[in-house]
All heavy atoms as TSV, in Angstrom:
chain	resi	resn	atom	element	x	y	z
A	1	MET	N	N	31.856	-53.834	60.649
A	1	MET	CA	C	33.019	-53.256	60.015
A	1	MET	C	C	32.771	-51.771	59.784
A	1	MET	O	O	31.662	-51.341	59.504
A	1	MET	CB	C	33.287	-53.966	58.697
A	1	MET	CG	C	34.545	-53.537	58.044
A	1	MET	SD	S	34.984	-54.698	56.755
A	1	MET	CE	C	36.104	-53.695	55.862
A	2	ARG	N	N	33.800	-50.972	59.903
A	2	ARG	CA	C	33.635	-49.537	59.745
A	2	ARG	C	C	33.641	-49.142	58.272
A	2	ARG	O	O	34.041	-49.917	57.403
A	2	ARG	CB	C	34.712	-48.795	60.495
A	2	ARG	CG	C	36.087	-49.193	60.098
A	2	ARG	CD	C	37.122	-48.529	60.920
A	2	ARG	NE	N	38.380	-48.760	60.219
A	2	ARG	CZ	C	39.491	-48.197	60.489
A	2	ARG	NH1	N	39.550	-47.362	61.474
A	2	ARG	NH2	N	40.564	-48.454	59.807
A	3	LYS	N	N	33.218	-47.924	58.021
A	3	LYS	CA	C	33.154	-47.424	56.653
A	3	LYS	C	C	34.560	-47.225	56.094
A	3	LYS	O	O	35.471	-46.843	56.821
A	3	LYS	CB	C	32.419	-46.084	56.622
A	3	LYS	CG	C	30.963	-46.189	56.950
A	3	LYS	CD	C	30.216	-44.875	57.019
A	3	LYS	CE	C	30.858	-43.703	56.380
A	3	LYS	NZ	N	30.087	-42.470	56.473
A	4	PRO	N	N	34.723	-47.458	54.792
A	4	PRO	CA	C	36.039	-47.199	54.192
A	4	PRO	C	C	36.326	-45.704	54.127
A	4	PRO	O	O	35.421	-44.877	54.115
A	4	PRO	CB	C	35.935	-47.803	52.796
A	4	PRO	CG	C	34.494	-48.008	52.536
A	4	PRO	CD	C	33.798	-48.060	53.862
A	5	LEU	N	N	37.593	-45.359	54.103
A	5	LEU	CA	C	37.998	-43.962	54.014
A	5	LEU	C	C	37.654	-43.420	52.630
A	5	LEU	O	O	37.765	-44.126	51.635
A	5	LEU	CB	C	39.503	-43.839	54.244
A	5	LEU	CG	C	40.042	-44.338	55.576
A	5	LEU	CD1	C	41.570	-44.358	55.541
A	5	LEU	CD2	C	39.562	-43.465	56.698
A	6	ASN	N	N	37.268	-42.150	52.569
A	6	ASN	CA	C	37.036	-41.554	51.255
A	6	ASN	C	C	38.362	-40.992	50.720
A	6	ASN	O	O	39.386	-41.021	51.391
A	6	ASN	CB	C	35.913	-40.510	51.291
A	6	ASN	CG	C	36.216	-39.368	52.221
A	6	ASN	OD1	O	37.369	-39.032	52.443
A	6	ASN	ND2	N	35.168	-38.762	52.753
A	7	HIS	N	N	38.324	-40.485	49.491
A	7	HIS	CA	C	39.569	-40.025	48.855
A	7	HIS	C	C	40.203	-38.879	49.635
A	7	HIS	O	O	41.426	-38.823	49.778
A	7	HIS	CB	C	39.299	-39.576	47.419
A	7	HIS	CG	C	39.118	-40.710	46.470
A	7	HIS	ND1	N	40.137	-41.584	46.165
A	7	HIS	CD2	C	38.052	-41.129	45.762
A	7	HIS	CE1	C	39.703	-42.481	45.314
A	7	HIS	NE2	N	38.431	-42.235	45.046
A	8	THR	N	N	39.406	-37.958	50.132
A	8	THR	CA	C	39.939	-36.817	50.874
A	8	THR	C	C	40.659	-37.275	52.136
A	8	THR	O	O	41.754	-36.787	52.439
A	8	THR	CB	C	38.807	-35.843	51.233
A	8	THR	OG1	O	38.102	-35.509	50.045
A	8	THR	CG2	C	39.344	-34.598	51.885
A	9	GLN	N	N	40.079	-38.209	52.844
A	9	GLN	CA	C	40.696	-38.714	54.064
A	9	GLN	C	C	42.004	-39.438	53.757
A	9	GLN	O	O	42.986	-39.293	54.493
A	9	GLN	CB	C	39.743	-39.658	54.791
A	9	GLN	CG	C	38.563	-38.959	55.403
A	9	GLN	CD	C	37.535	-39.935	55.938
A	9	GLN	OE1	O	37.380	-41.040	55.416
A	9	GLN	NE2	N	36.829	-39.520	56.984
A	10	CYS	N	N	42.040	-40.189	52.661
A	10	CYS	CA	C	43.273	-40.882	52.265
A	10	CYS	C	C	44.369	-39.881	51.939
A	10	CYS	O	O	45.524	-40.049	52.353
A	10	CYS	CB	C	43.009	-41.780	51.064
A	10	CYS	SG	S	41.968	-43.201	51.416
A	11	VAL	N	N	44.025	-38.833	51.208
A	11	VAL	CA	C	45.014	-37.829	50.817
A	11	VAL	C	C	45.520	-37.076	52.039
A	11	VAL	O	O	46.730	-36.871	52.201
A	11	VAL	CB	C	44.416	-36.868	49.768
A	11	VAL	CG1	C	45.310	-35.671	49.552
A	11	VAL	CG2	C	44.180	-37.594	48.459
A	12	VAL	N	N	44.630	-36.665	52.920
A	12	VAL	CA	C	45.034	-35.921	54.116
A	12	VAL	C	C	45.902	-36.784	55.022
A	12	VAL	O	O	46.924	-36.323	55.538
A	12	VAL	CB	C	43.794	-35.389	54.873
A	12	VAL	CG1	C	44.166	-34.865	56.242
A	12	VAL	CG2	C	43.105	-34.311	54.054
A	13	LEU	N	N	45.529	-38.028	55.201
A	13	LEU	CA	C	46.313	-38.940	56.034
A	13	LEU	C	C	47.712	-39.140	55.458
A	13	LEU	O	O	48.715	-39.096	56.180
A	13	LEU	CB	C	45.587	-40.274	56.158
A	13	LEU	CG	C	46.144	-41.309	57.110
A	13	LEU	CD1	C	46.160	-40.768	58.534
A	13	LEU	CD2	C	45.328	-42.569	57.046
A	14	THR	N	N	47.804	-39.326	54.158
A	14	THR	CA	C	49.098	-39.511	53.500
A	14	THR	C	C	49.960	-38.257	53.588
A	14	THR	O	O	51.163	-38.332	53.867
A	14	THR	CB	C	48.884	-39.907	52.028
A	14	THR	OG1	O	48.076	-41.085	51.987
A	14	THR	CG2	C	50.194	-40.173	51.330
A	15	LEU	N	N	49.356	-37.092	53.371
A	15	LEU	CA	C	50.121	-35.844	53.444
A	15	LEU	C	C	50.601	-35.554	54.860
A	15	LEU	O	O	51.723	-35.065	55.041
A	15	LEU	CB	C	49.287	-34.678	52.915
A	15	LEU	CG	C	49.059	-34.663	51.403
A	15	LEU	CD1	C	48.133	-33.515	51.030
A	15	LEU	CD2	C	50.367	-34.568	50.658
A	16	CYS	N	N	49.784	-35.849	55.852
A	16	CYS	CA	C	50.208	-35.649	57.241
A	16	CYS	C	C	51.373	-36.573	57.588
A	16	CYS	O	O	52.329	-36.145	58.237
A	16	CYS	CB	C	49.040	-35.900	58.194
A	16	CYS	SG	S	47.828	-34.598	58.211
A	17	TRP	N	N	51.299	-37.820	57.136
A	17	TRP	CA	C	52.400	-38.754	57.389
A	17	TRP	C	C	53.674	-38.272	56.704
A	17	TRP	O	O	54.750	-38.300	57.296
A	17	TRP	CB	C	52.023	-40.150	56.898
A	17	TRP	CG	C	53.130	-41.131	57.072
A	17	TRP	CD1	C	53.470	-41.787	58.215
A	17	TRP	CD2	C	54.076	-41.531	56.077
A	17	TRP	NE1	N	54.573	-42.579	57.977
A	17	TRP	CE2	C	54.954	-42.449	56.680
A	17	TRP	CE3	C	54.251	-41.215	54.738
A	17	TRP	CZ2	C	55.996	-43.047	55.984
A	17	TRP	CZ3	C	55.294	-41.816	54.044
A	17	TRP	CH2	C	56.148	-42.712	54.665
A	18	ALA	N	N	53.556	-37.824	55.468
A	18	ALA	CA	C	54.732	-37.340	54.736
A	18	ALA	C	C	55.325	-36.099	55.409
A	18	ALA	O	O	56.551	-35.961	55.500
A	18	ALA	CB	C	54.360	-37.034	53.295
A	19	ALA	N	N	54.471	-35.201	55.880
A	19	ALA	CA	C	54.964	-33.995	56.552
A	19	ALA	C	C	55.685	-34.344	57.851
A	19	ALA	O	O	56.748	-33.777	58.153
A	19	ALA	CB	C	53.805	-33.041	56.833
A	20	LEU	N	N	55.141	-35.275	58.614
A	20	LEU	CA	C	55.806	-35.684	59.856
A	20	LEU	C	C	57.133	-36.384	59.580
A	20	LEU	O	O	58.117	-36.158	60.289
A	20	LEU	CB	C	54.880	-36.590	60.667
A	20	LEU	CG	C	53.727	-35.875	61.354
A	20	LEU	CD1	C	52.787	-36.889	61.992
A	20	LEU	CD2	C	54.235	-34.902	62.390
A	21	CYS	N	N	57.181	-37.210	58.544
A	21	CYS	CA	C	58.448	-37.857	58.179
A	21	CYS	C	C	59.469	-36.813	57.747
A	21	CYS	O	O	60.643	-36.903	58.119
A	21	CYS	CB	C	58.225	-38.869	57.071
A	21	CYS	SG	S	57.443	-40.373	57.644
A	22	PHE	N	N	59.046	-35.827	56.973
A	22	PHE	CA	C	59.958	-34.767	56.551
A	22	PHE	C	C	60.480	-34.005	57.756
A	22	PHE	O	O	61.681	-33.718	57.849
A	22	PHE	CB	C	59.237	-33.821	55.587
A	22	PHE	CG	C	60.066	-32.650	55.168
A	22	PHE	CD1	C	61.076	-32.802	54.232
A	22	PHE	CD2	C	59.850	-31.403	55.717
A	22	PHE	CE1	C	61.853	-31.728	53.843
A	22	PHE	CE2	C	60.619	-30.322	55.341
A	22	PHE	CZ	C	61.621	-30.484	54.400
A	23	LEU	N	N	59.603	-33.699	58.696
A	23	LEU	CA	C	59.999	-32.984	59.900
A	23	LEU	C	C	61.017	-33.789	60.709
A	23	LEU	O	O	62.017	-33.242	61.174
A	23	LEU	CB	C	58.765	-32.666	60.748
A	23	LEU	CG	C	58.978	-31.849	61.988
A	23	LEU	CD1	C	59.342	-30.424	61.604
A	23	LEU	CD2	C	57.737	-31.861	62.842
A	24	VAL	N	N	60.772	-35.056	60.866
A	24	VAL	CA	C	61.691	-35.915	61.627
A	24	VAL	C	C	63.027	-36.031	60.908
A	24	VAL	O	O	64.094	-35.930	61.527
A	24	VAL	CB	C	61.059	-37.307	61.861
A	24	VAL	CG1	C	62.089	-38.300	62.360
A	24	VAL	CG2	C	59.915	-37.209	62.848
A	25	LEU	N	N	62.992	-36.238	59.597
A	25	LEU	CA	C	64.237	-36.428	58.852
A	25	LEU	C	C	65.077	-35.158	58.780
A	25	LEU	O	O	66.303	-35.231	58.743
A	25	LEU	CB	C	63.936	-36.939	57.448
A	25	LEU	CG	C	63.453	-38.382	57.375
A	25	LEU	CD1	C	63.019	-38.719	55.960
A	25	LEU	CD2	C	64.527	-39.339	57.856
A	26	THR	N	N	64.444	-34.003	58.740
A	26	THR	CA	C	65.219	-32.768	58.666
A	26	THR	C	C	65.705	-32.294	60.027
A	26	THR	O	O	66.662	-31.520	60.090
A	26	THR	CB	C	64.404	-31.644	58.006
A	26	THR	OG1	O	63.187	-31.458	58.733
A	26	THR	CG2	C	64.114	-31.961	56.554
A	27	SER	N	N	65.073	-32.745	61.095
A	27	SER	CA	C	65.475	-32.270	62.422
A	27	SER	C	C	66.484	-33.191	63.112
A	27	SER	O	O	67.043	-32.818	64.132
A	27	SER	CB	C	64.247	-32.099	63.309
A	27	SER	OG	O	63.648	-33.354	63.551
A	28	THR	N	N	66.691	-34.369	62.588
A	28	THR	CA	C	67.618	-35.291	63.228
A	28	THR	C	C	69.059	-35.026	62.753
A	28	THR	O	O	69.281	-34.712	61.589
A	28	THR	CB	C	67.213	-36.749	62.941
A	28	THR	OG1	O	68.032	-37.617	63.708
A	28	THR	CG2	C	67.341	-37.094	61.483
A	29	PRO	N	N	70.025	-35.133	63.657
A	29	PRO	CA	C	71.417	-34.885	63.246
A	29	PRO	C	C	71.976	-35.983	62.342
A	29	PRO	O	O	72.781	-35.723	61.475
A	29	PRO	CB	C	72.183	-34.813	64.560
A	29	PRO	CG	C	71.313	-35.437	65.572
A	29	PRO	CD	C	69.903	-35.335	65.090
A	30	LYS	N	N	71.546	-37.234	62.555
A	30	LYS	CA	C	72.000	-38.318	61.680
A	30	LYS	C	C	70.876	-39.336	61.535
A	30	LYS	O	O	70.045	-39.498	62.422
A	30	LYS	CB	C	73.257	-38.986	62.212
A	30	LYS	CG	C	73.076	-39.755	63.497
A	30	LYS	CD	C	74.353	-40.475	63.884
A	30	LYS	CE	C	74.067	-41.378	65.077
A	30	LYS	NZ	N	75.179	-42.239	65.364
A	31	ILE	N	N	70.866	-40.001	60.407
A	31	ILE	CA	C	69.847	-41.015	60.135
A	31	ILE	C	C	70.466	-42.371	60.444
A	31	ILE	O	O	71.437	-42.779	59.801
A	31	ILE	CB	C	69.389	-40.930	58.669
A	31	ILE	CG1	C	68.763	-39.559	58.407
A	31	ILE	CG2	C	68.390	-42.037	58.356
A	31	ILE	CD1	C	68.417	-39.307	56.968
A	32	ASP	N	N	69.886	-43.058	61.432
A	32	ASP	CA	C	70.425	-44.349	61.825
A	32	ASP	C	C	69.347	-45.429	61.696
A	32	ASP	O	O	68.234	-45.166	61.246
A	32	ASP	CB	C	70.997	-44.295	63.243
A	32	ASP	CG	C	70.007	-43.762	64.250
A	32	ASP	OD1	O	68.921	-43.336	63.850
A	32	ASP	OD2	O	70.337	-43.782	65.454
A	33	GLY	N	N	69.683	-46.633	62.092
A	33	GLY	CA	C	68.801	-47.787	61.936
A	33	GLY	C	C	67.457	-47.666	62.623
A	33	GLY	O	O	66.423	-47.920	61.996
A	34	PRO	N	N	67.421	-47.300	63.912
A	34	PRO	CA	C	66.121	-47.200	64.575
A	34	PRO	C	C	65.197	-46.150	63.936
A	34	PRO	O	O	63.979	-46.349	63.887
A	34	PRO	CB	C	66.480	-46.798	66.012
A	34	PRO	CG	C	67.852	-47.323	66.213
A	34	PRO	CD	C	68.528	-47.198	64.880
A	35	LEU	N	N	65.758	-45.084	63.417
A	35	LEU	CA	C	64.945	-44.070	62.756
A	35	LEU	C	C	64.329	-44.624	61.475
A	35	LEU	O	O	63.146	-44.406	61.197
A	35	LEU	CB	C	65.781	-42.833	62.445
A	35	LEU	CG	C	65.047	-41.686	61.755
A	35	LEU	CD1	C	63.999	-41.108	62.693
A	35	LEU	CD2	C	66.016	-40.625	61.323
A	36	VAL	N	N	65.111	-45.365	60.723
A	36	VAL	CA	C	64.599	-45.958	59.483
A	36	VAL	C	C	63.505	-46.980	59.796
A	36	VAL	O	O	62.457	-47.008	59.134
A	36	VAL	CB	C	65.749	-46.602	58.688
A	36	VAL	CG1	C	65.229	-47.378	57.502
A	36	VAL	CG2	C	66.733	-45.541	58.236
A	37	ILE	N	N	63.721	-47.800	60.805
A	37	ILE	CA	C	62.715	-48.794	61.209
A	37	ILE	C	C	61.434	-48.093	61.664
A	37	ILE	O	O	60.327	-48.518	61.314
A	37	ILE	CB	C	63.266	-49.703	62.330
A	37	ILE	CG1	C	64.467	-50.496	61.829
A	37	ILE	CG2	C	62.189	-50.628	62.877
A	37	ILE	CD1	C	64.166	-51.467	60.712
A	38	MET	N	N	61.566	-47.007	62.419
A	38	MET	CA	C	60.397	-46.267	62.888
A	38	MET	C	C	59.595	-45.714	61.710
A	38	MET	O	O	58.369	-45.779	61.698
A	38	MET	CB	C	60.830	-45.126	63.794
A	38	MET	CG	C	59.668	-44.305	64.321
A	38	MET	SD	S	60.137	-42.740	65.044
A	38	MET	CE	C	60.783	-41.868	63.634
A	39	ILE	N	N	60.287	-45.182	60.710
A	39	ILE	CA	C	59.588	-44.626	59.551
A	39	ILE	C	C	58.897	-45.737	58.753
A	39	ILE	O	O	57.768	-45.559	58.284
A	39	ILE	CB	C	60.564	-43.808	58.681
A	39	ILE	CG1	C	60.938	-42.535	59.432
A	39	ILE	CG2	C	59.962	-43.485	57.325
A	39	ILE	CD1	C	61.977	-41.696	58.768
A	40	LEU	N	N	59.543	-46.870	58.606
A	40	LEU	CA	C	58.922	-47.989	57.890
A	40	LEU	C	C	57.682	-48.513	58.614
A	40	LEU	O	O	56.654	-48.784	57.986
A	40	LEU	CB	C	59.933	-49.120	57.705
A	40	LEU	CG	C	61.072	-48.846	56.727
A	40	LEU	CD1	C	62.061	-50.009	56.735
A	40	LEU	CD2	C	60.537	-48.611	55.337
A	41	ILE	N	N	57.764	-48.646	59.934
A	41	ILE	CA	C	56.619	-49.124	60.706
A	41	ILE	C	C	55.480	-48.109	60.659
A	41	ILE	O	O	54.309	-48.482	60.488
A	41	ILE	CB	C	57.034	-49.439	62.160
A	41	ILE	CG1	C	57.944	-50.659	62.171
A	41	ILE	CG2	C	55.816	-49.673	63.046
A	41	ILE	CD1	C	58.574	-50.951	63.515
A	42	SER	N	N	55.802	-46.827	60.772
A	42	SER	CA	C	54.741	-45.819	60.705
A	42	SER	C	C	54.114	-45.789	59.315
A	42	SER	O	O	52.909	-45.587	59.179
A	42	SER	CB	C	55.287	-44.438	61.076
A	42	SER	OG	O	56.159	-43.958	60.073
A	43	GLY	N	N	54.920	-46.011	58.283
A	43	GLY	CA	C	54.369	-46.082	56.935
A	43	GLY	C	C	53.404	-47.247	56.790
A	43	GLY	O	O	52.353	-47.119	56.155
A	44	ALA	N	N	53.764	-48.386	57.360
A	44	ALA	CA	C	52.862	-49.537	57.318
A	44	ALA	C	C	51.562	-49.241	58.057
A	44	ALA	O	O	50.473	-49.588	57.587
A	44	ALA	CB	C	53.550	-50.761	57.915
A	45	LEU	N	N	51.670	-48.584	59.215
A	45	LEU	CA	C	50.468	-48.264	59.986
A	45	LEU	C	C	49.573	-47.262	59.269
A	45	LEU	O	O	48.363	-47.232	59.493
A	45	LEU	CB	C	50.854	-47.720	61.362
A	45	LEU	CG	C	51.458	-48.725	62.323
A	45	LEU	CD1	C	51.939	-48.025	63.592
A	45	LEU	CD2	C	50.453	-49.805	62.670
A	46	VAL	N	N	50.136	-46.451	58.399
A	46	VAL	CA	C	49.341	-45.475	57.654
A	46	VAL	C	C	48.809	-46.081	56.367
A	46	VAL	O	O	47.627	-45.935	56.048
A	46	VAL	CB	C	50.184	-44.216	57.351
A	46	VAL	CG1	C	49.482	-43.322	56.360
A	46	VAL	CG2	C	50.467	-43.457	58.631
A	47	PHE	N	N	49.650	-46.770	55.615
A	47	PHE	CA	C	49.258	-47.182	54.272
A	47	PHE	C	C	48.465	-48.471	54.213
A	47	PHE	O	O	47.716	-48.677	53.257
A	47	PHE	CB	C	50.485	-47.267	53.372
A	47	PHE	CG	C	51.023	-45.910	53.032
A	47	PHE	CD1	C	52.259	-45.507	53.499
A	47	PHE	CD2	C	50.279	-45.032	52.283
A	47	PHE	CE1	C	52.751	-44.252	53.202
A	47	PHE	CE2	C	50.761	-43.768	51.979
A	47	PHE	CZ	C	52.002	-43.374	52.437
A	48	ILE	N	N	48.562	-49.348	55.196
A	48	ILE	CA	C	47.752	-50.572	55.178
A	48	ILE	C	C	46.260	-50.236	55.250
A	48	ILE	O	O	45.486	-50.738	54.432
A	48	ILE	CB	C	48.199	-51.556	56.272
A	48	ILE	CG1	C	49.545	-52.165	55.889
A	48	ILE	CG2	C	47.163	-52.663	56.483
A	48	ILE	CD1	C	50.175	-53.033	56.943
A	49	PRO	N	N	45.797	-49.384	56.173
A	49	PRO	CA	C	44.370	-49.030	56.160
A	49	PRO	C	C	43.946	-48.276	54.899
A	49	PRO	O	O	42.834	-48.470	54.408
A	49	PRO	CB	C	44.196	-48.139	57.395
A	49	PRO	CG	C	45.325	-48.484	58.271
A	49	PRO	CD	C	46.454	-48.862	57.372
A	50	VAL	N	N	44.833	-47.444	54.364
A	50	VAL	CA	C	44.490	-46.705	53.148
A	50	VAL	C	C	44.303	-47.678	51.988
A	50	VAL	O	O	43.325	-47.586	51.234
A	50	VAL	CB	C	45.573	-45.646	52.830
A	50	VAL	CG1	C	45.379	-45.076	51.444
A	50	VAL	CG2	C	45.549	-44.540	53.869
A	51	ILE	N	N	45.187	-48.633	51.836
A	51	ILE	CA	C	45.090	-49.600	50.744
A	51	ILE	C	C	43.867	-50.491	50.914
A	51	ILE	O	O	43.146	-50.768	49.954
A	51	ILE	CB	C	46.389	-50.422	50.646
A	51	ILE	CG1	C	47.526	-49.519	50.185
A	51	ILE	CG2	C	46.225	-51.615	49.717
A	51	ILE	CD1	C	48.891	-50.153	50.258
A	52	LYS	N	N	43.607	-50.925	52.143
A	52	LYS	CA	C	42.418	-51.743	52.388
A	52	LYS	C	C	41.144	-50.961	52.069
A	52	LYS	O	O	40.210	-51.515	51.513
A	52	LYS	CB	C	42.385	-52.202	53.853
A	52	LYS	CG	C	43.277	-53.361	54.149
A	52	LYS	CD	C	43.077	-53.816	55.580
A	52	LYS	CE	C	43.932	-55.010	55.893
A	52	LYS	NZ	N	43.738	-55.482	57.274
A	53	SER	N	N	41.131	-49.692	52.415
A	53	SER	CA	C	39.968	-48.863	52.142
A	53	SER	C	C	39.746	-48.722	50.649
A	53	SER	O	O	38.603	-48.779	50.169
A	53	SER	CB	C	40.154	-47.495	52.792
A	53	SER	OG	O	39.083	-46.658	52.472
A	54	LEU	N	N	40.823	-48.524	49.902
A	54	LEU	CA	C	40.688	-48.377	48.455
A	54	LEU	C	C	40.247	-49.686	47.809
A	54	LEU	O	O	39.454	-49.690	46.870
A	54	LEU	CB	C	42.006	-47.896	47.855
A	54	LEU	CG	C	42.403	-46.468	48.210
A	54	LEU	CD1	C	43.791	-46.153	47.659
A	54	LEU	CD2	C	41.389	-45.468	47.719
A	55	LYS	N	N	40.729	-50.825	48.308
A	55	LYS	CA	C	40.319	-52.110	47.762
A	55	LYS	C	C	38.855	-52.401	48.065
A	55	LYS	O	O	38.131	-52.926	47.215
A	55	LYS	CB	C	41.186	-53.239	48.328
A	55	LYS	CG	C	42.542	-53.315	47.700
A	55	LYS	CD	C	43.300	-54.523	48.233
A	55	LYS	CE	C	44.668	-54.610	47.598
A	55	LYS	NZ	N	45.436	-55.756	48.126
A	56	ASN	N	N	38.389	-52.088	49.294
A	56	ASN	CA	C	37.004	-52.335	49.663
A	56	ASN	C	C	36.043	-51.452	48.886
A	56	ASN	O	O	34.908	-51.840	48.642
A	56	ASN	CB	C	36.792	-52.136	51.160
A	56	ASN	CG	C	37.407	-53.242	51.974
A	56	ASN	OD1	O	37.652	-54.331	51.469
A	56	ASN	ND2	N	37.668	-52.969	53.235
A	57	ARG	N	N	36.486	-50.275	48.516
A	57	ARG	CA	C	35.610	-49.371	47.770
A	57	ARG	C	C	35.379	-49.867	46.351
A	57	ARG	O	O	34.315	-49.660	45.791
A	57	ARG	CB	C	36.217	-47.977	47.723
A	57	ARG	CG	C	35.278	-46.981	47.115
A	57	ARG	CD	C	35.807	-45.612	47.135
A	57	ARG	NE	N	36.570	-45.390	48.362
A	57	ARG	CZ	C	37.458	-44.455	48.512
A	57	ARG	NH1	N	37.696	-43.643	47.536
A	57	ARG	NH2	N	38.115	-44.310	49.629
A	58	ASN	N	N	36.350	-50.556	45.774
A	58	ASN	CA	C	36.224	-51.029	44.396
A	58	ASN	C	C	35.348	-52.265	44.278
A	58	ASN	O	O	34.966	-52.644	43.178
A	58	ASN	CB	C	37.610	-51.317	43.802
A	58	ASN	CG	C	38.412	-50.048	43.604
A	58	ASN	OD1	O	37.844	-48.967	43.473
A	58	ASN	ND2	N	39.720	-50.178	43.600
A	59	LYS	N	N	35.022	-52.920	45.381
A	59	LYS	CA	C	34.174	-54.121	45.338
A	59	LYS	C	C	32.718	-53.785	45.199
A	59	LYS	O	O	32.223	-52.795	45.485
A	59	LYS	CB	C	34.385	-54.960	46.596
A	59	LYS	CG	C	35.717	-55.636	46.596
A	59	LYS	CD	C	35.850	-56.504	47.816
A	59	LYS	CE	C	37.196	-57.202	47.790
A	59	LYS	NZ	N	37.400	-58.042	48.929
């Protein structure tokens, strides 16, 4: 198993995801269903490893 992410890596990963979501949301002419689904899936792909890393560190 790989090492858990440290706090700096979690913060940087979260901020990069938020910046990309902001960029996508501000550059699109309209917000529709596929865009919302894409943001939700990307959020899951970012936050599931972050949450697992934080849980493993507390053990």
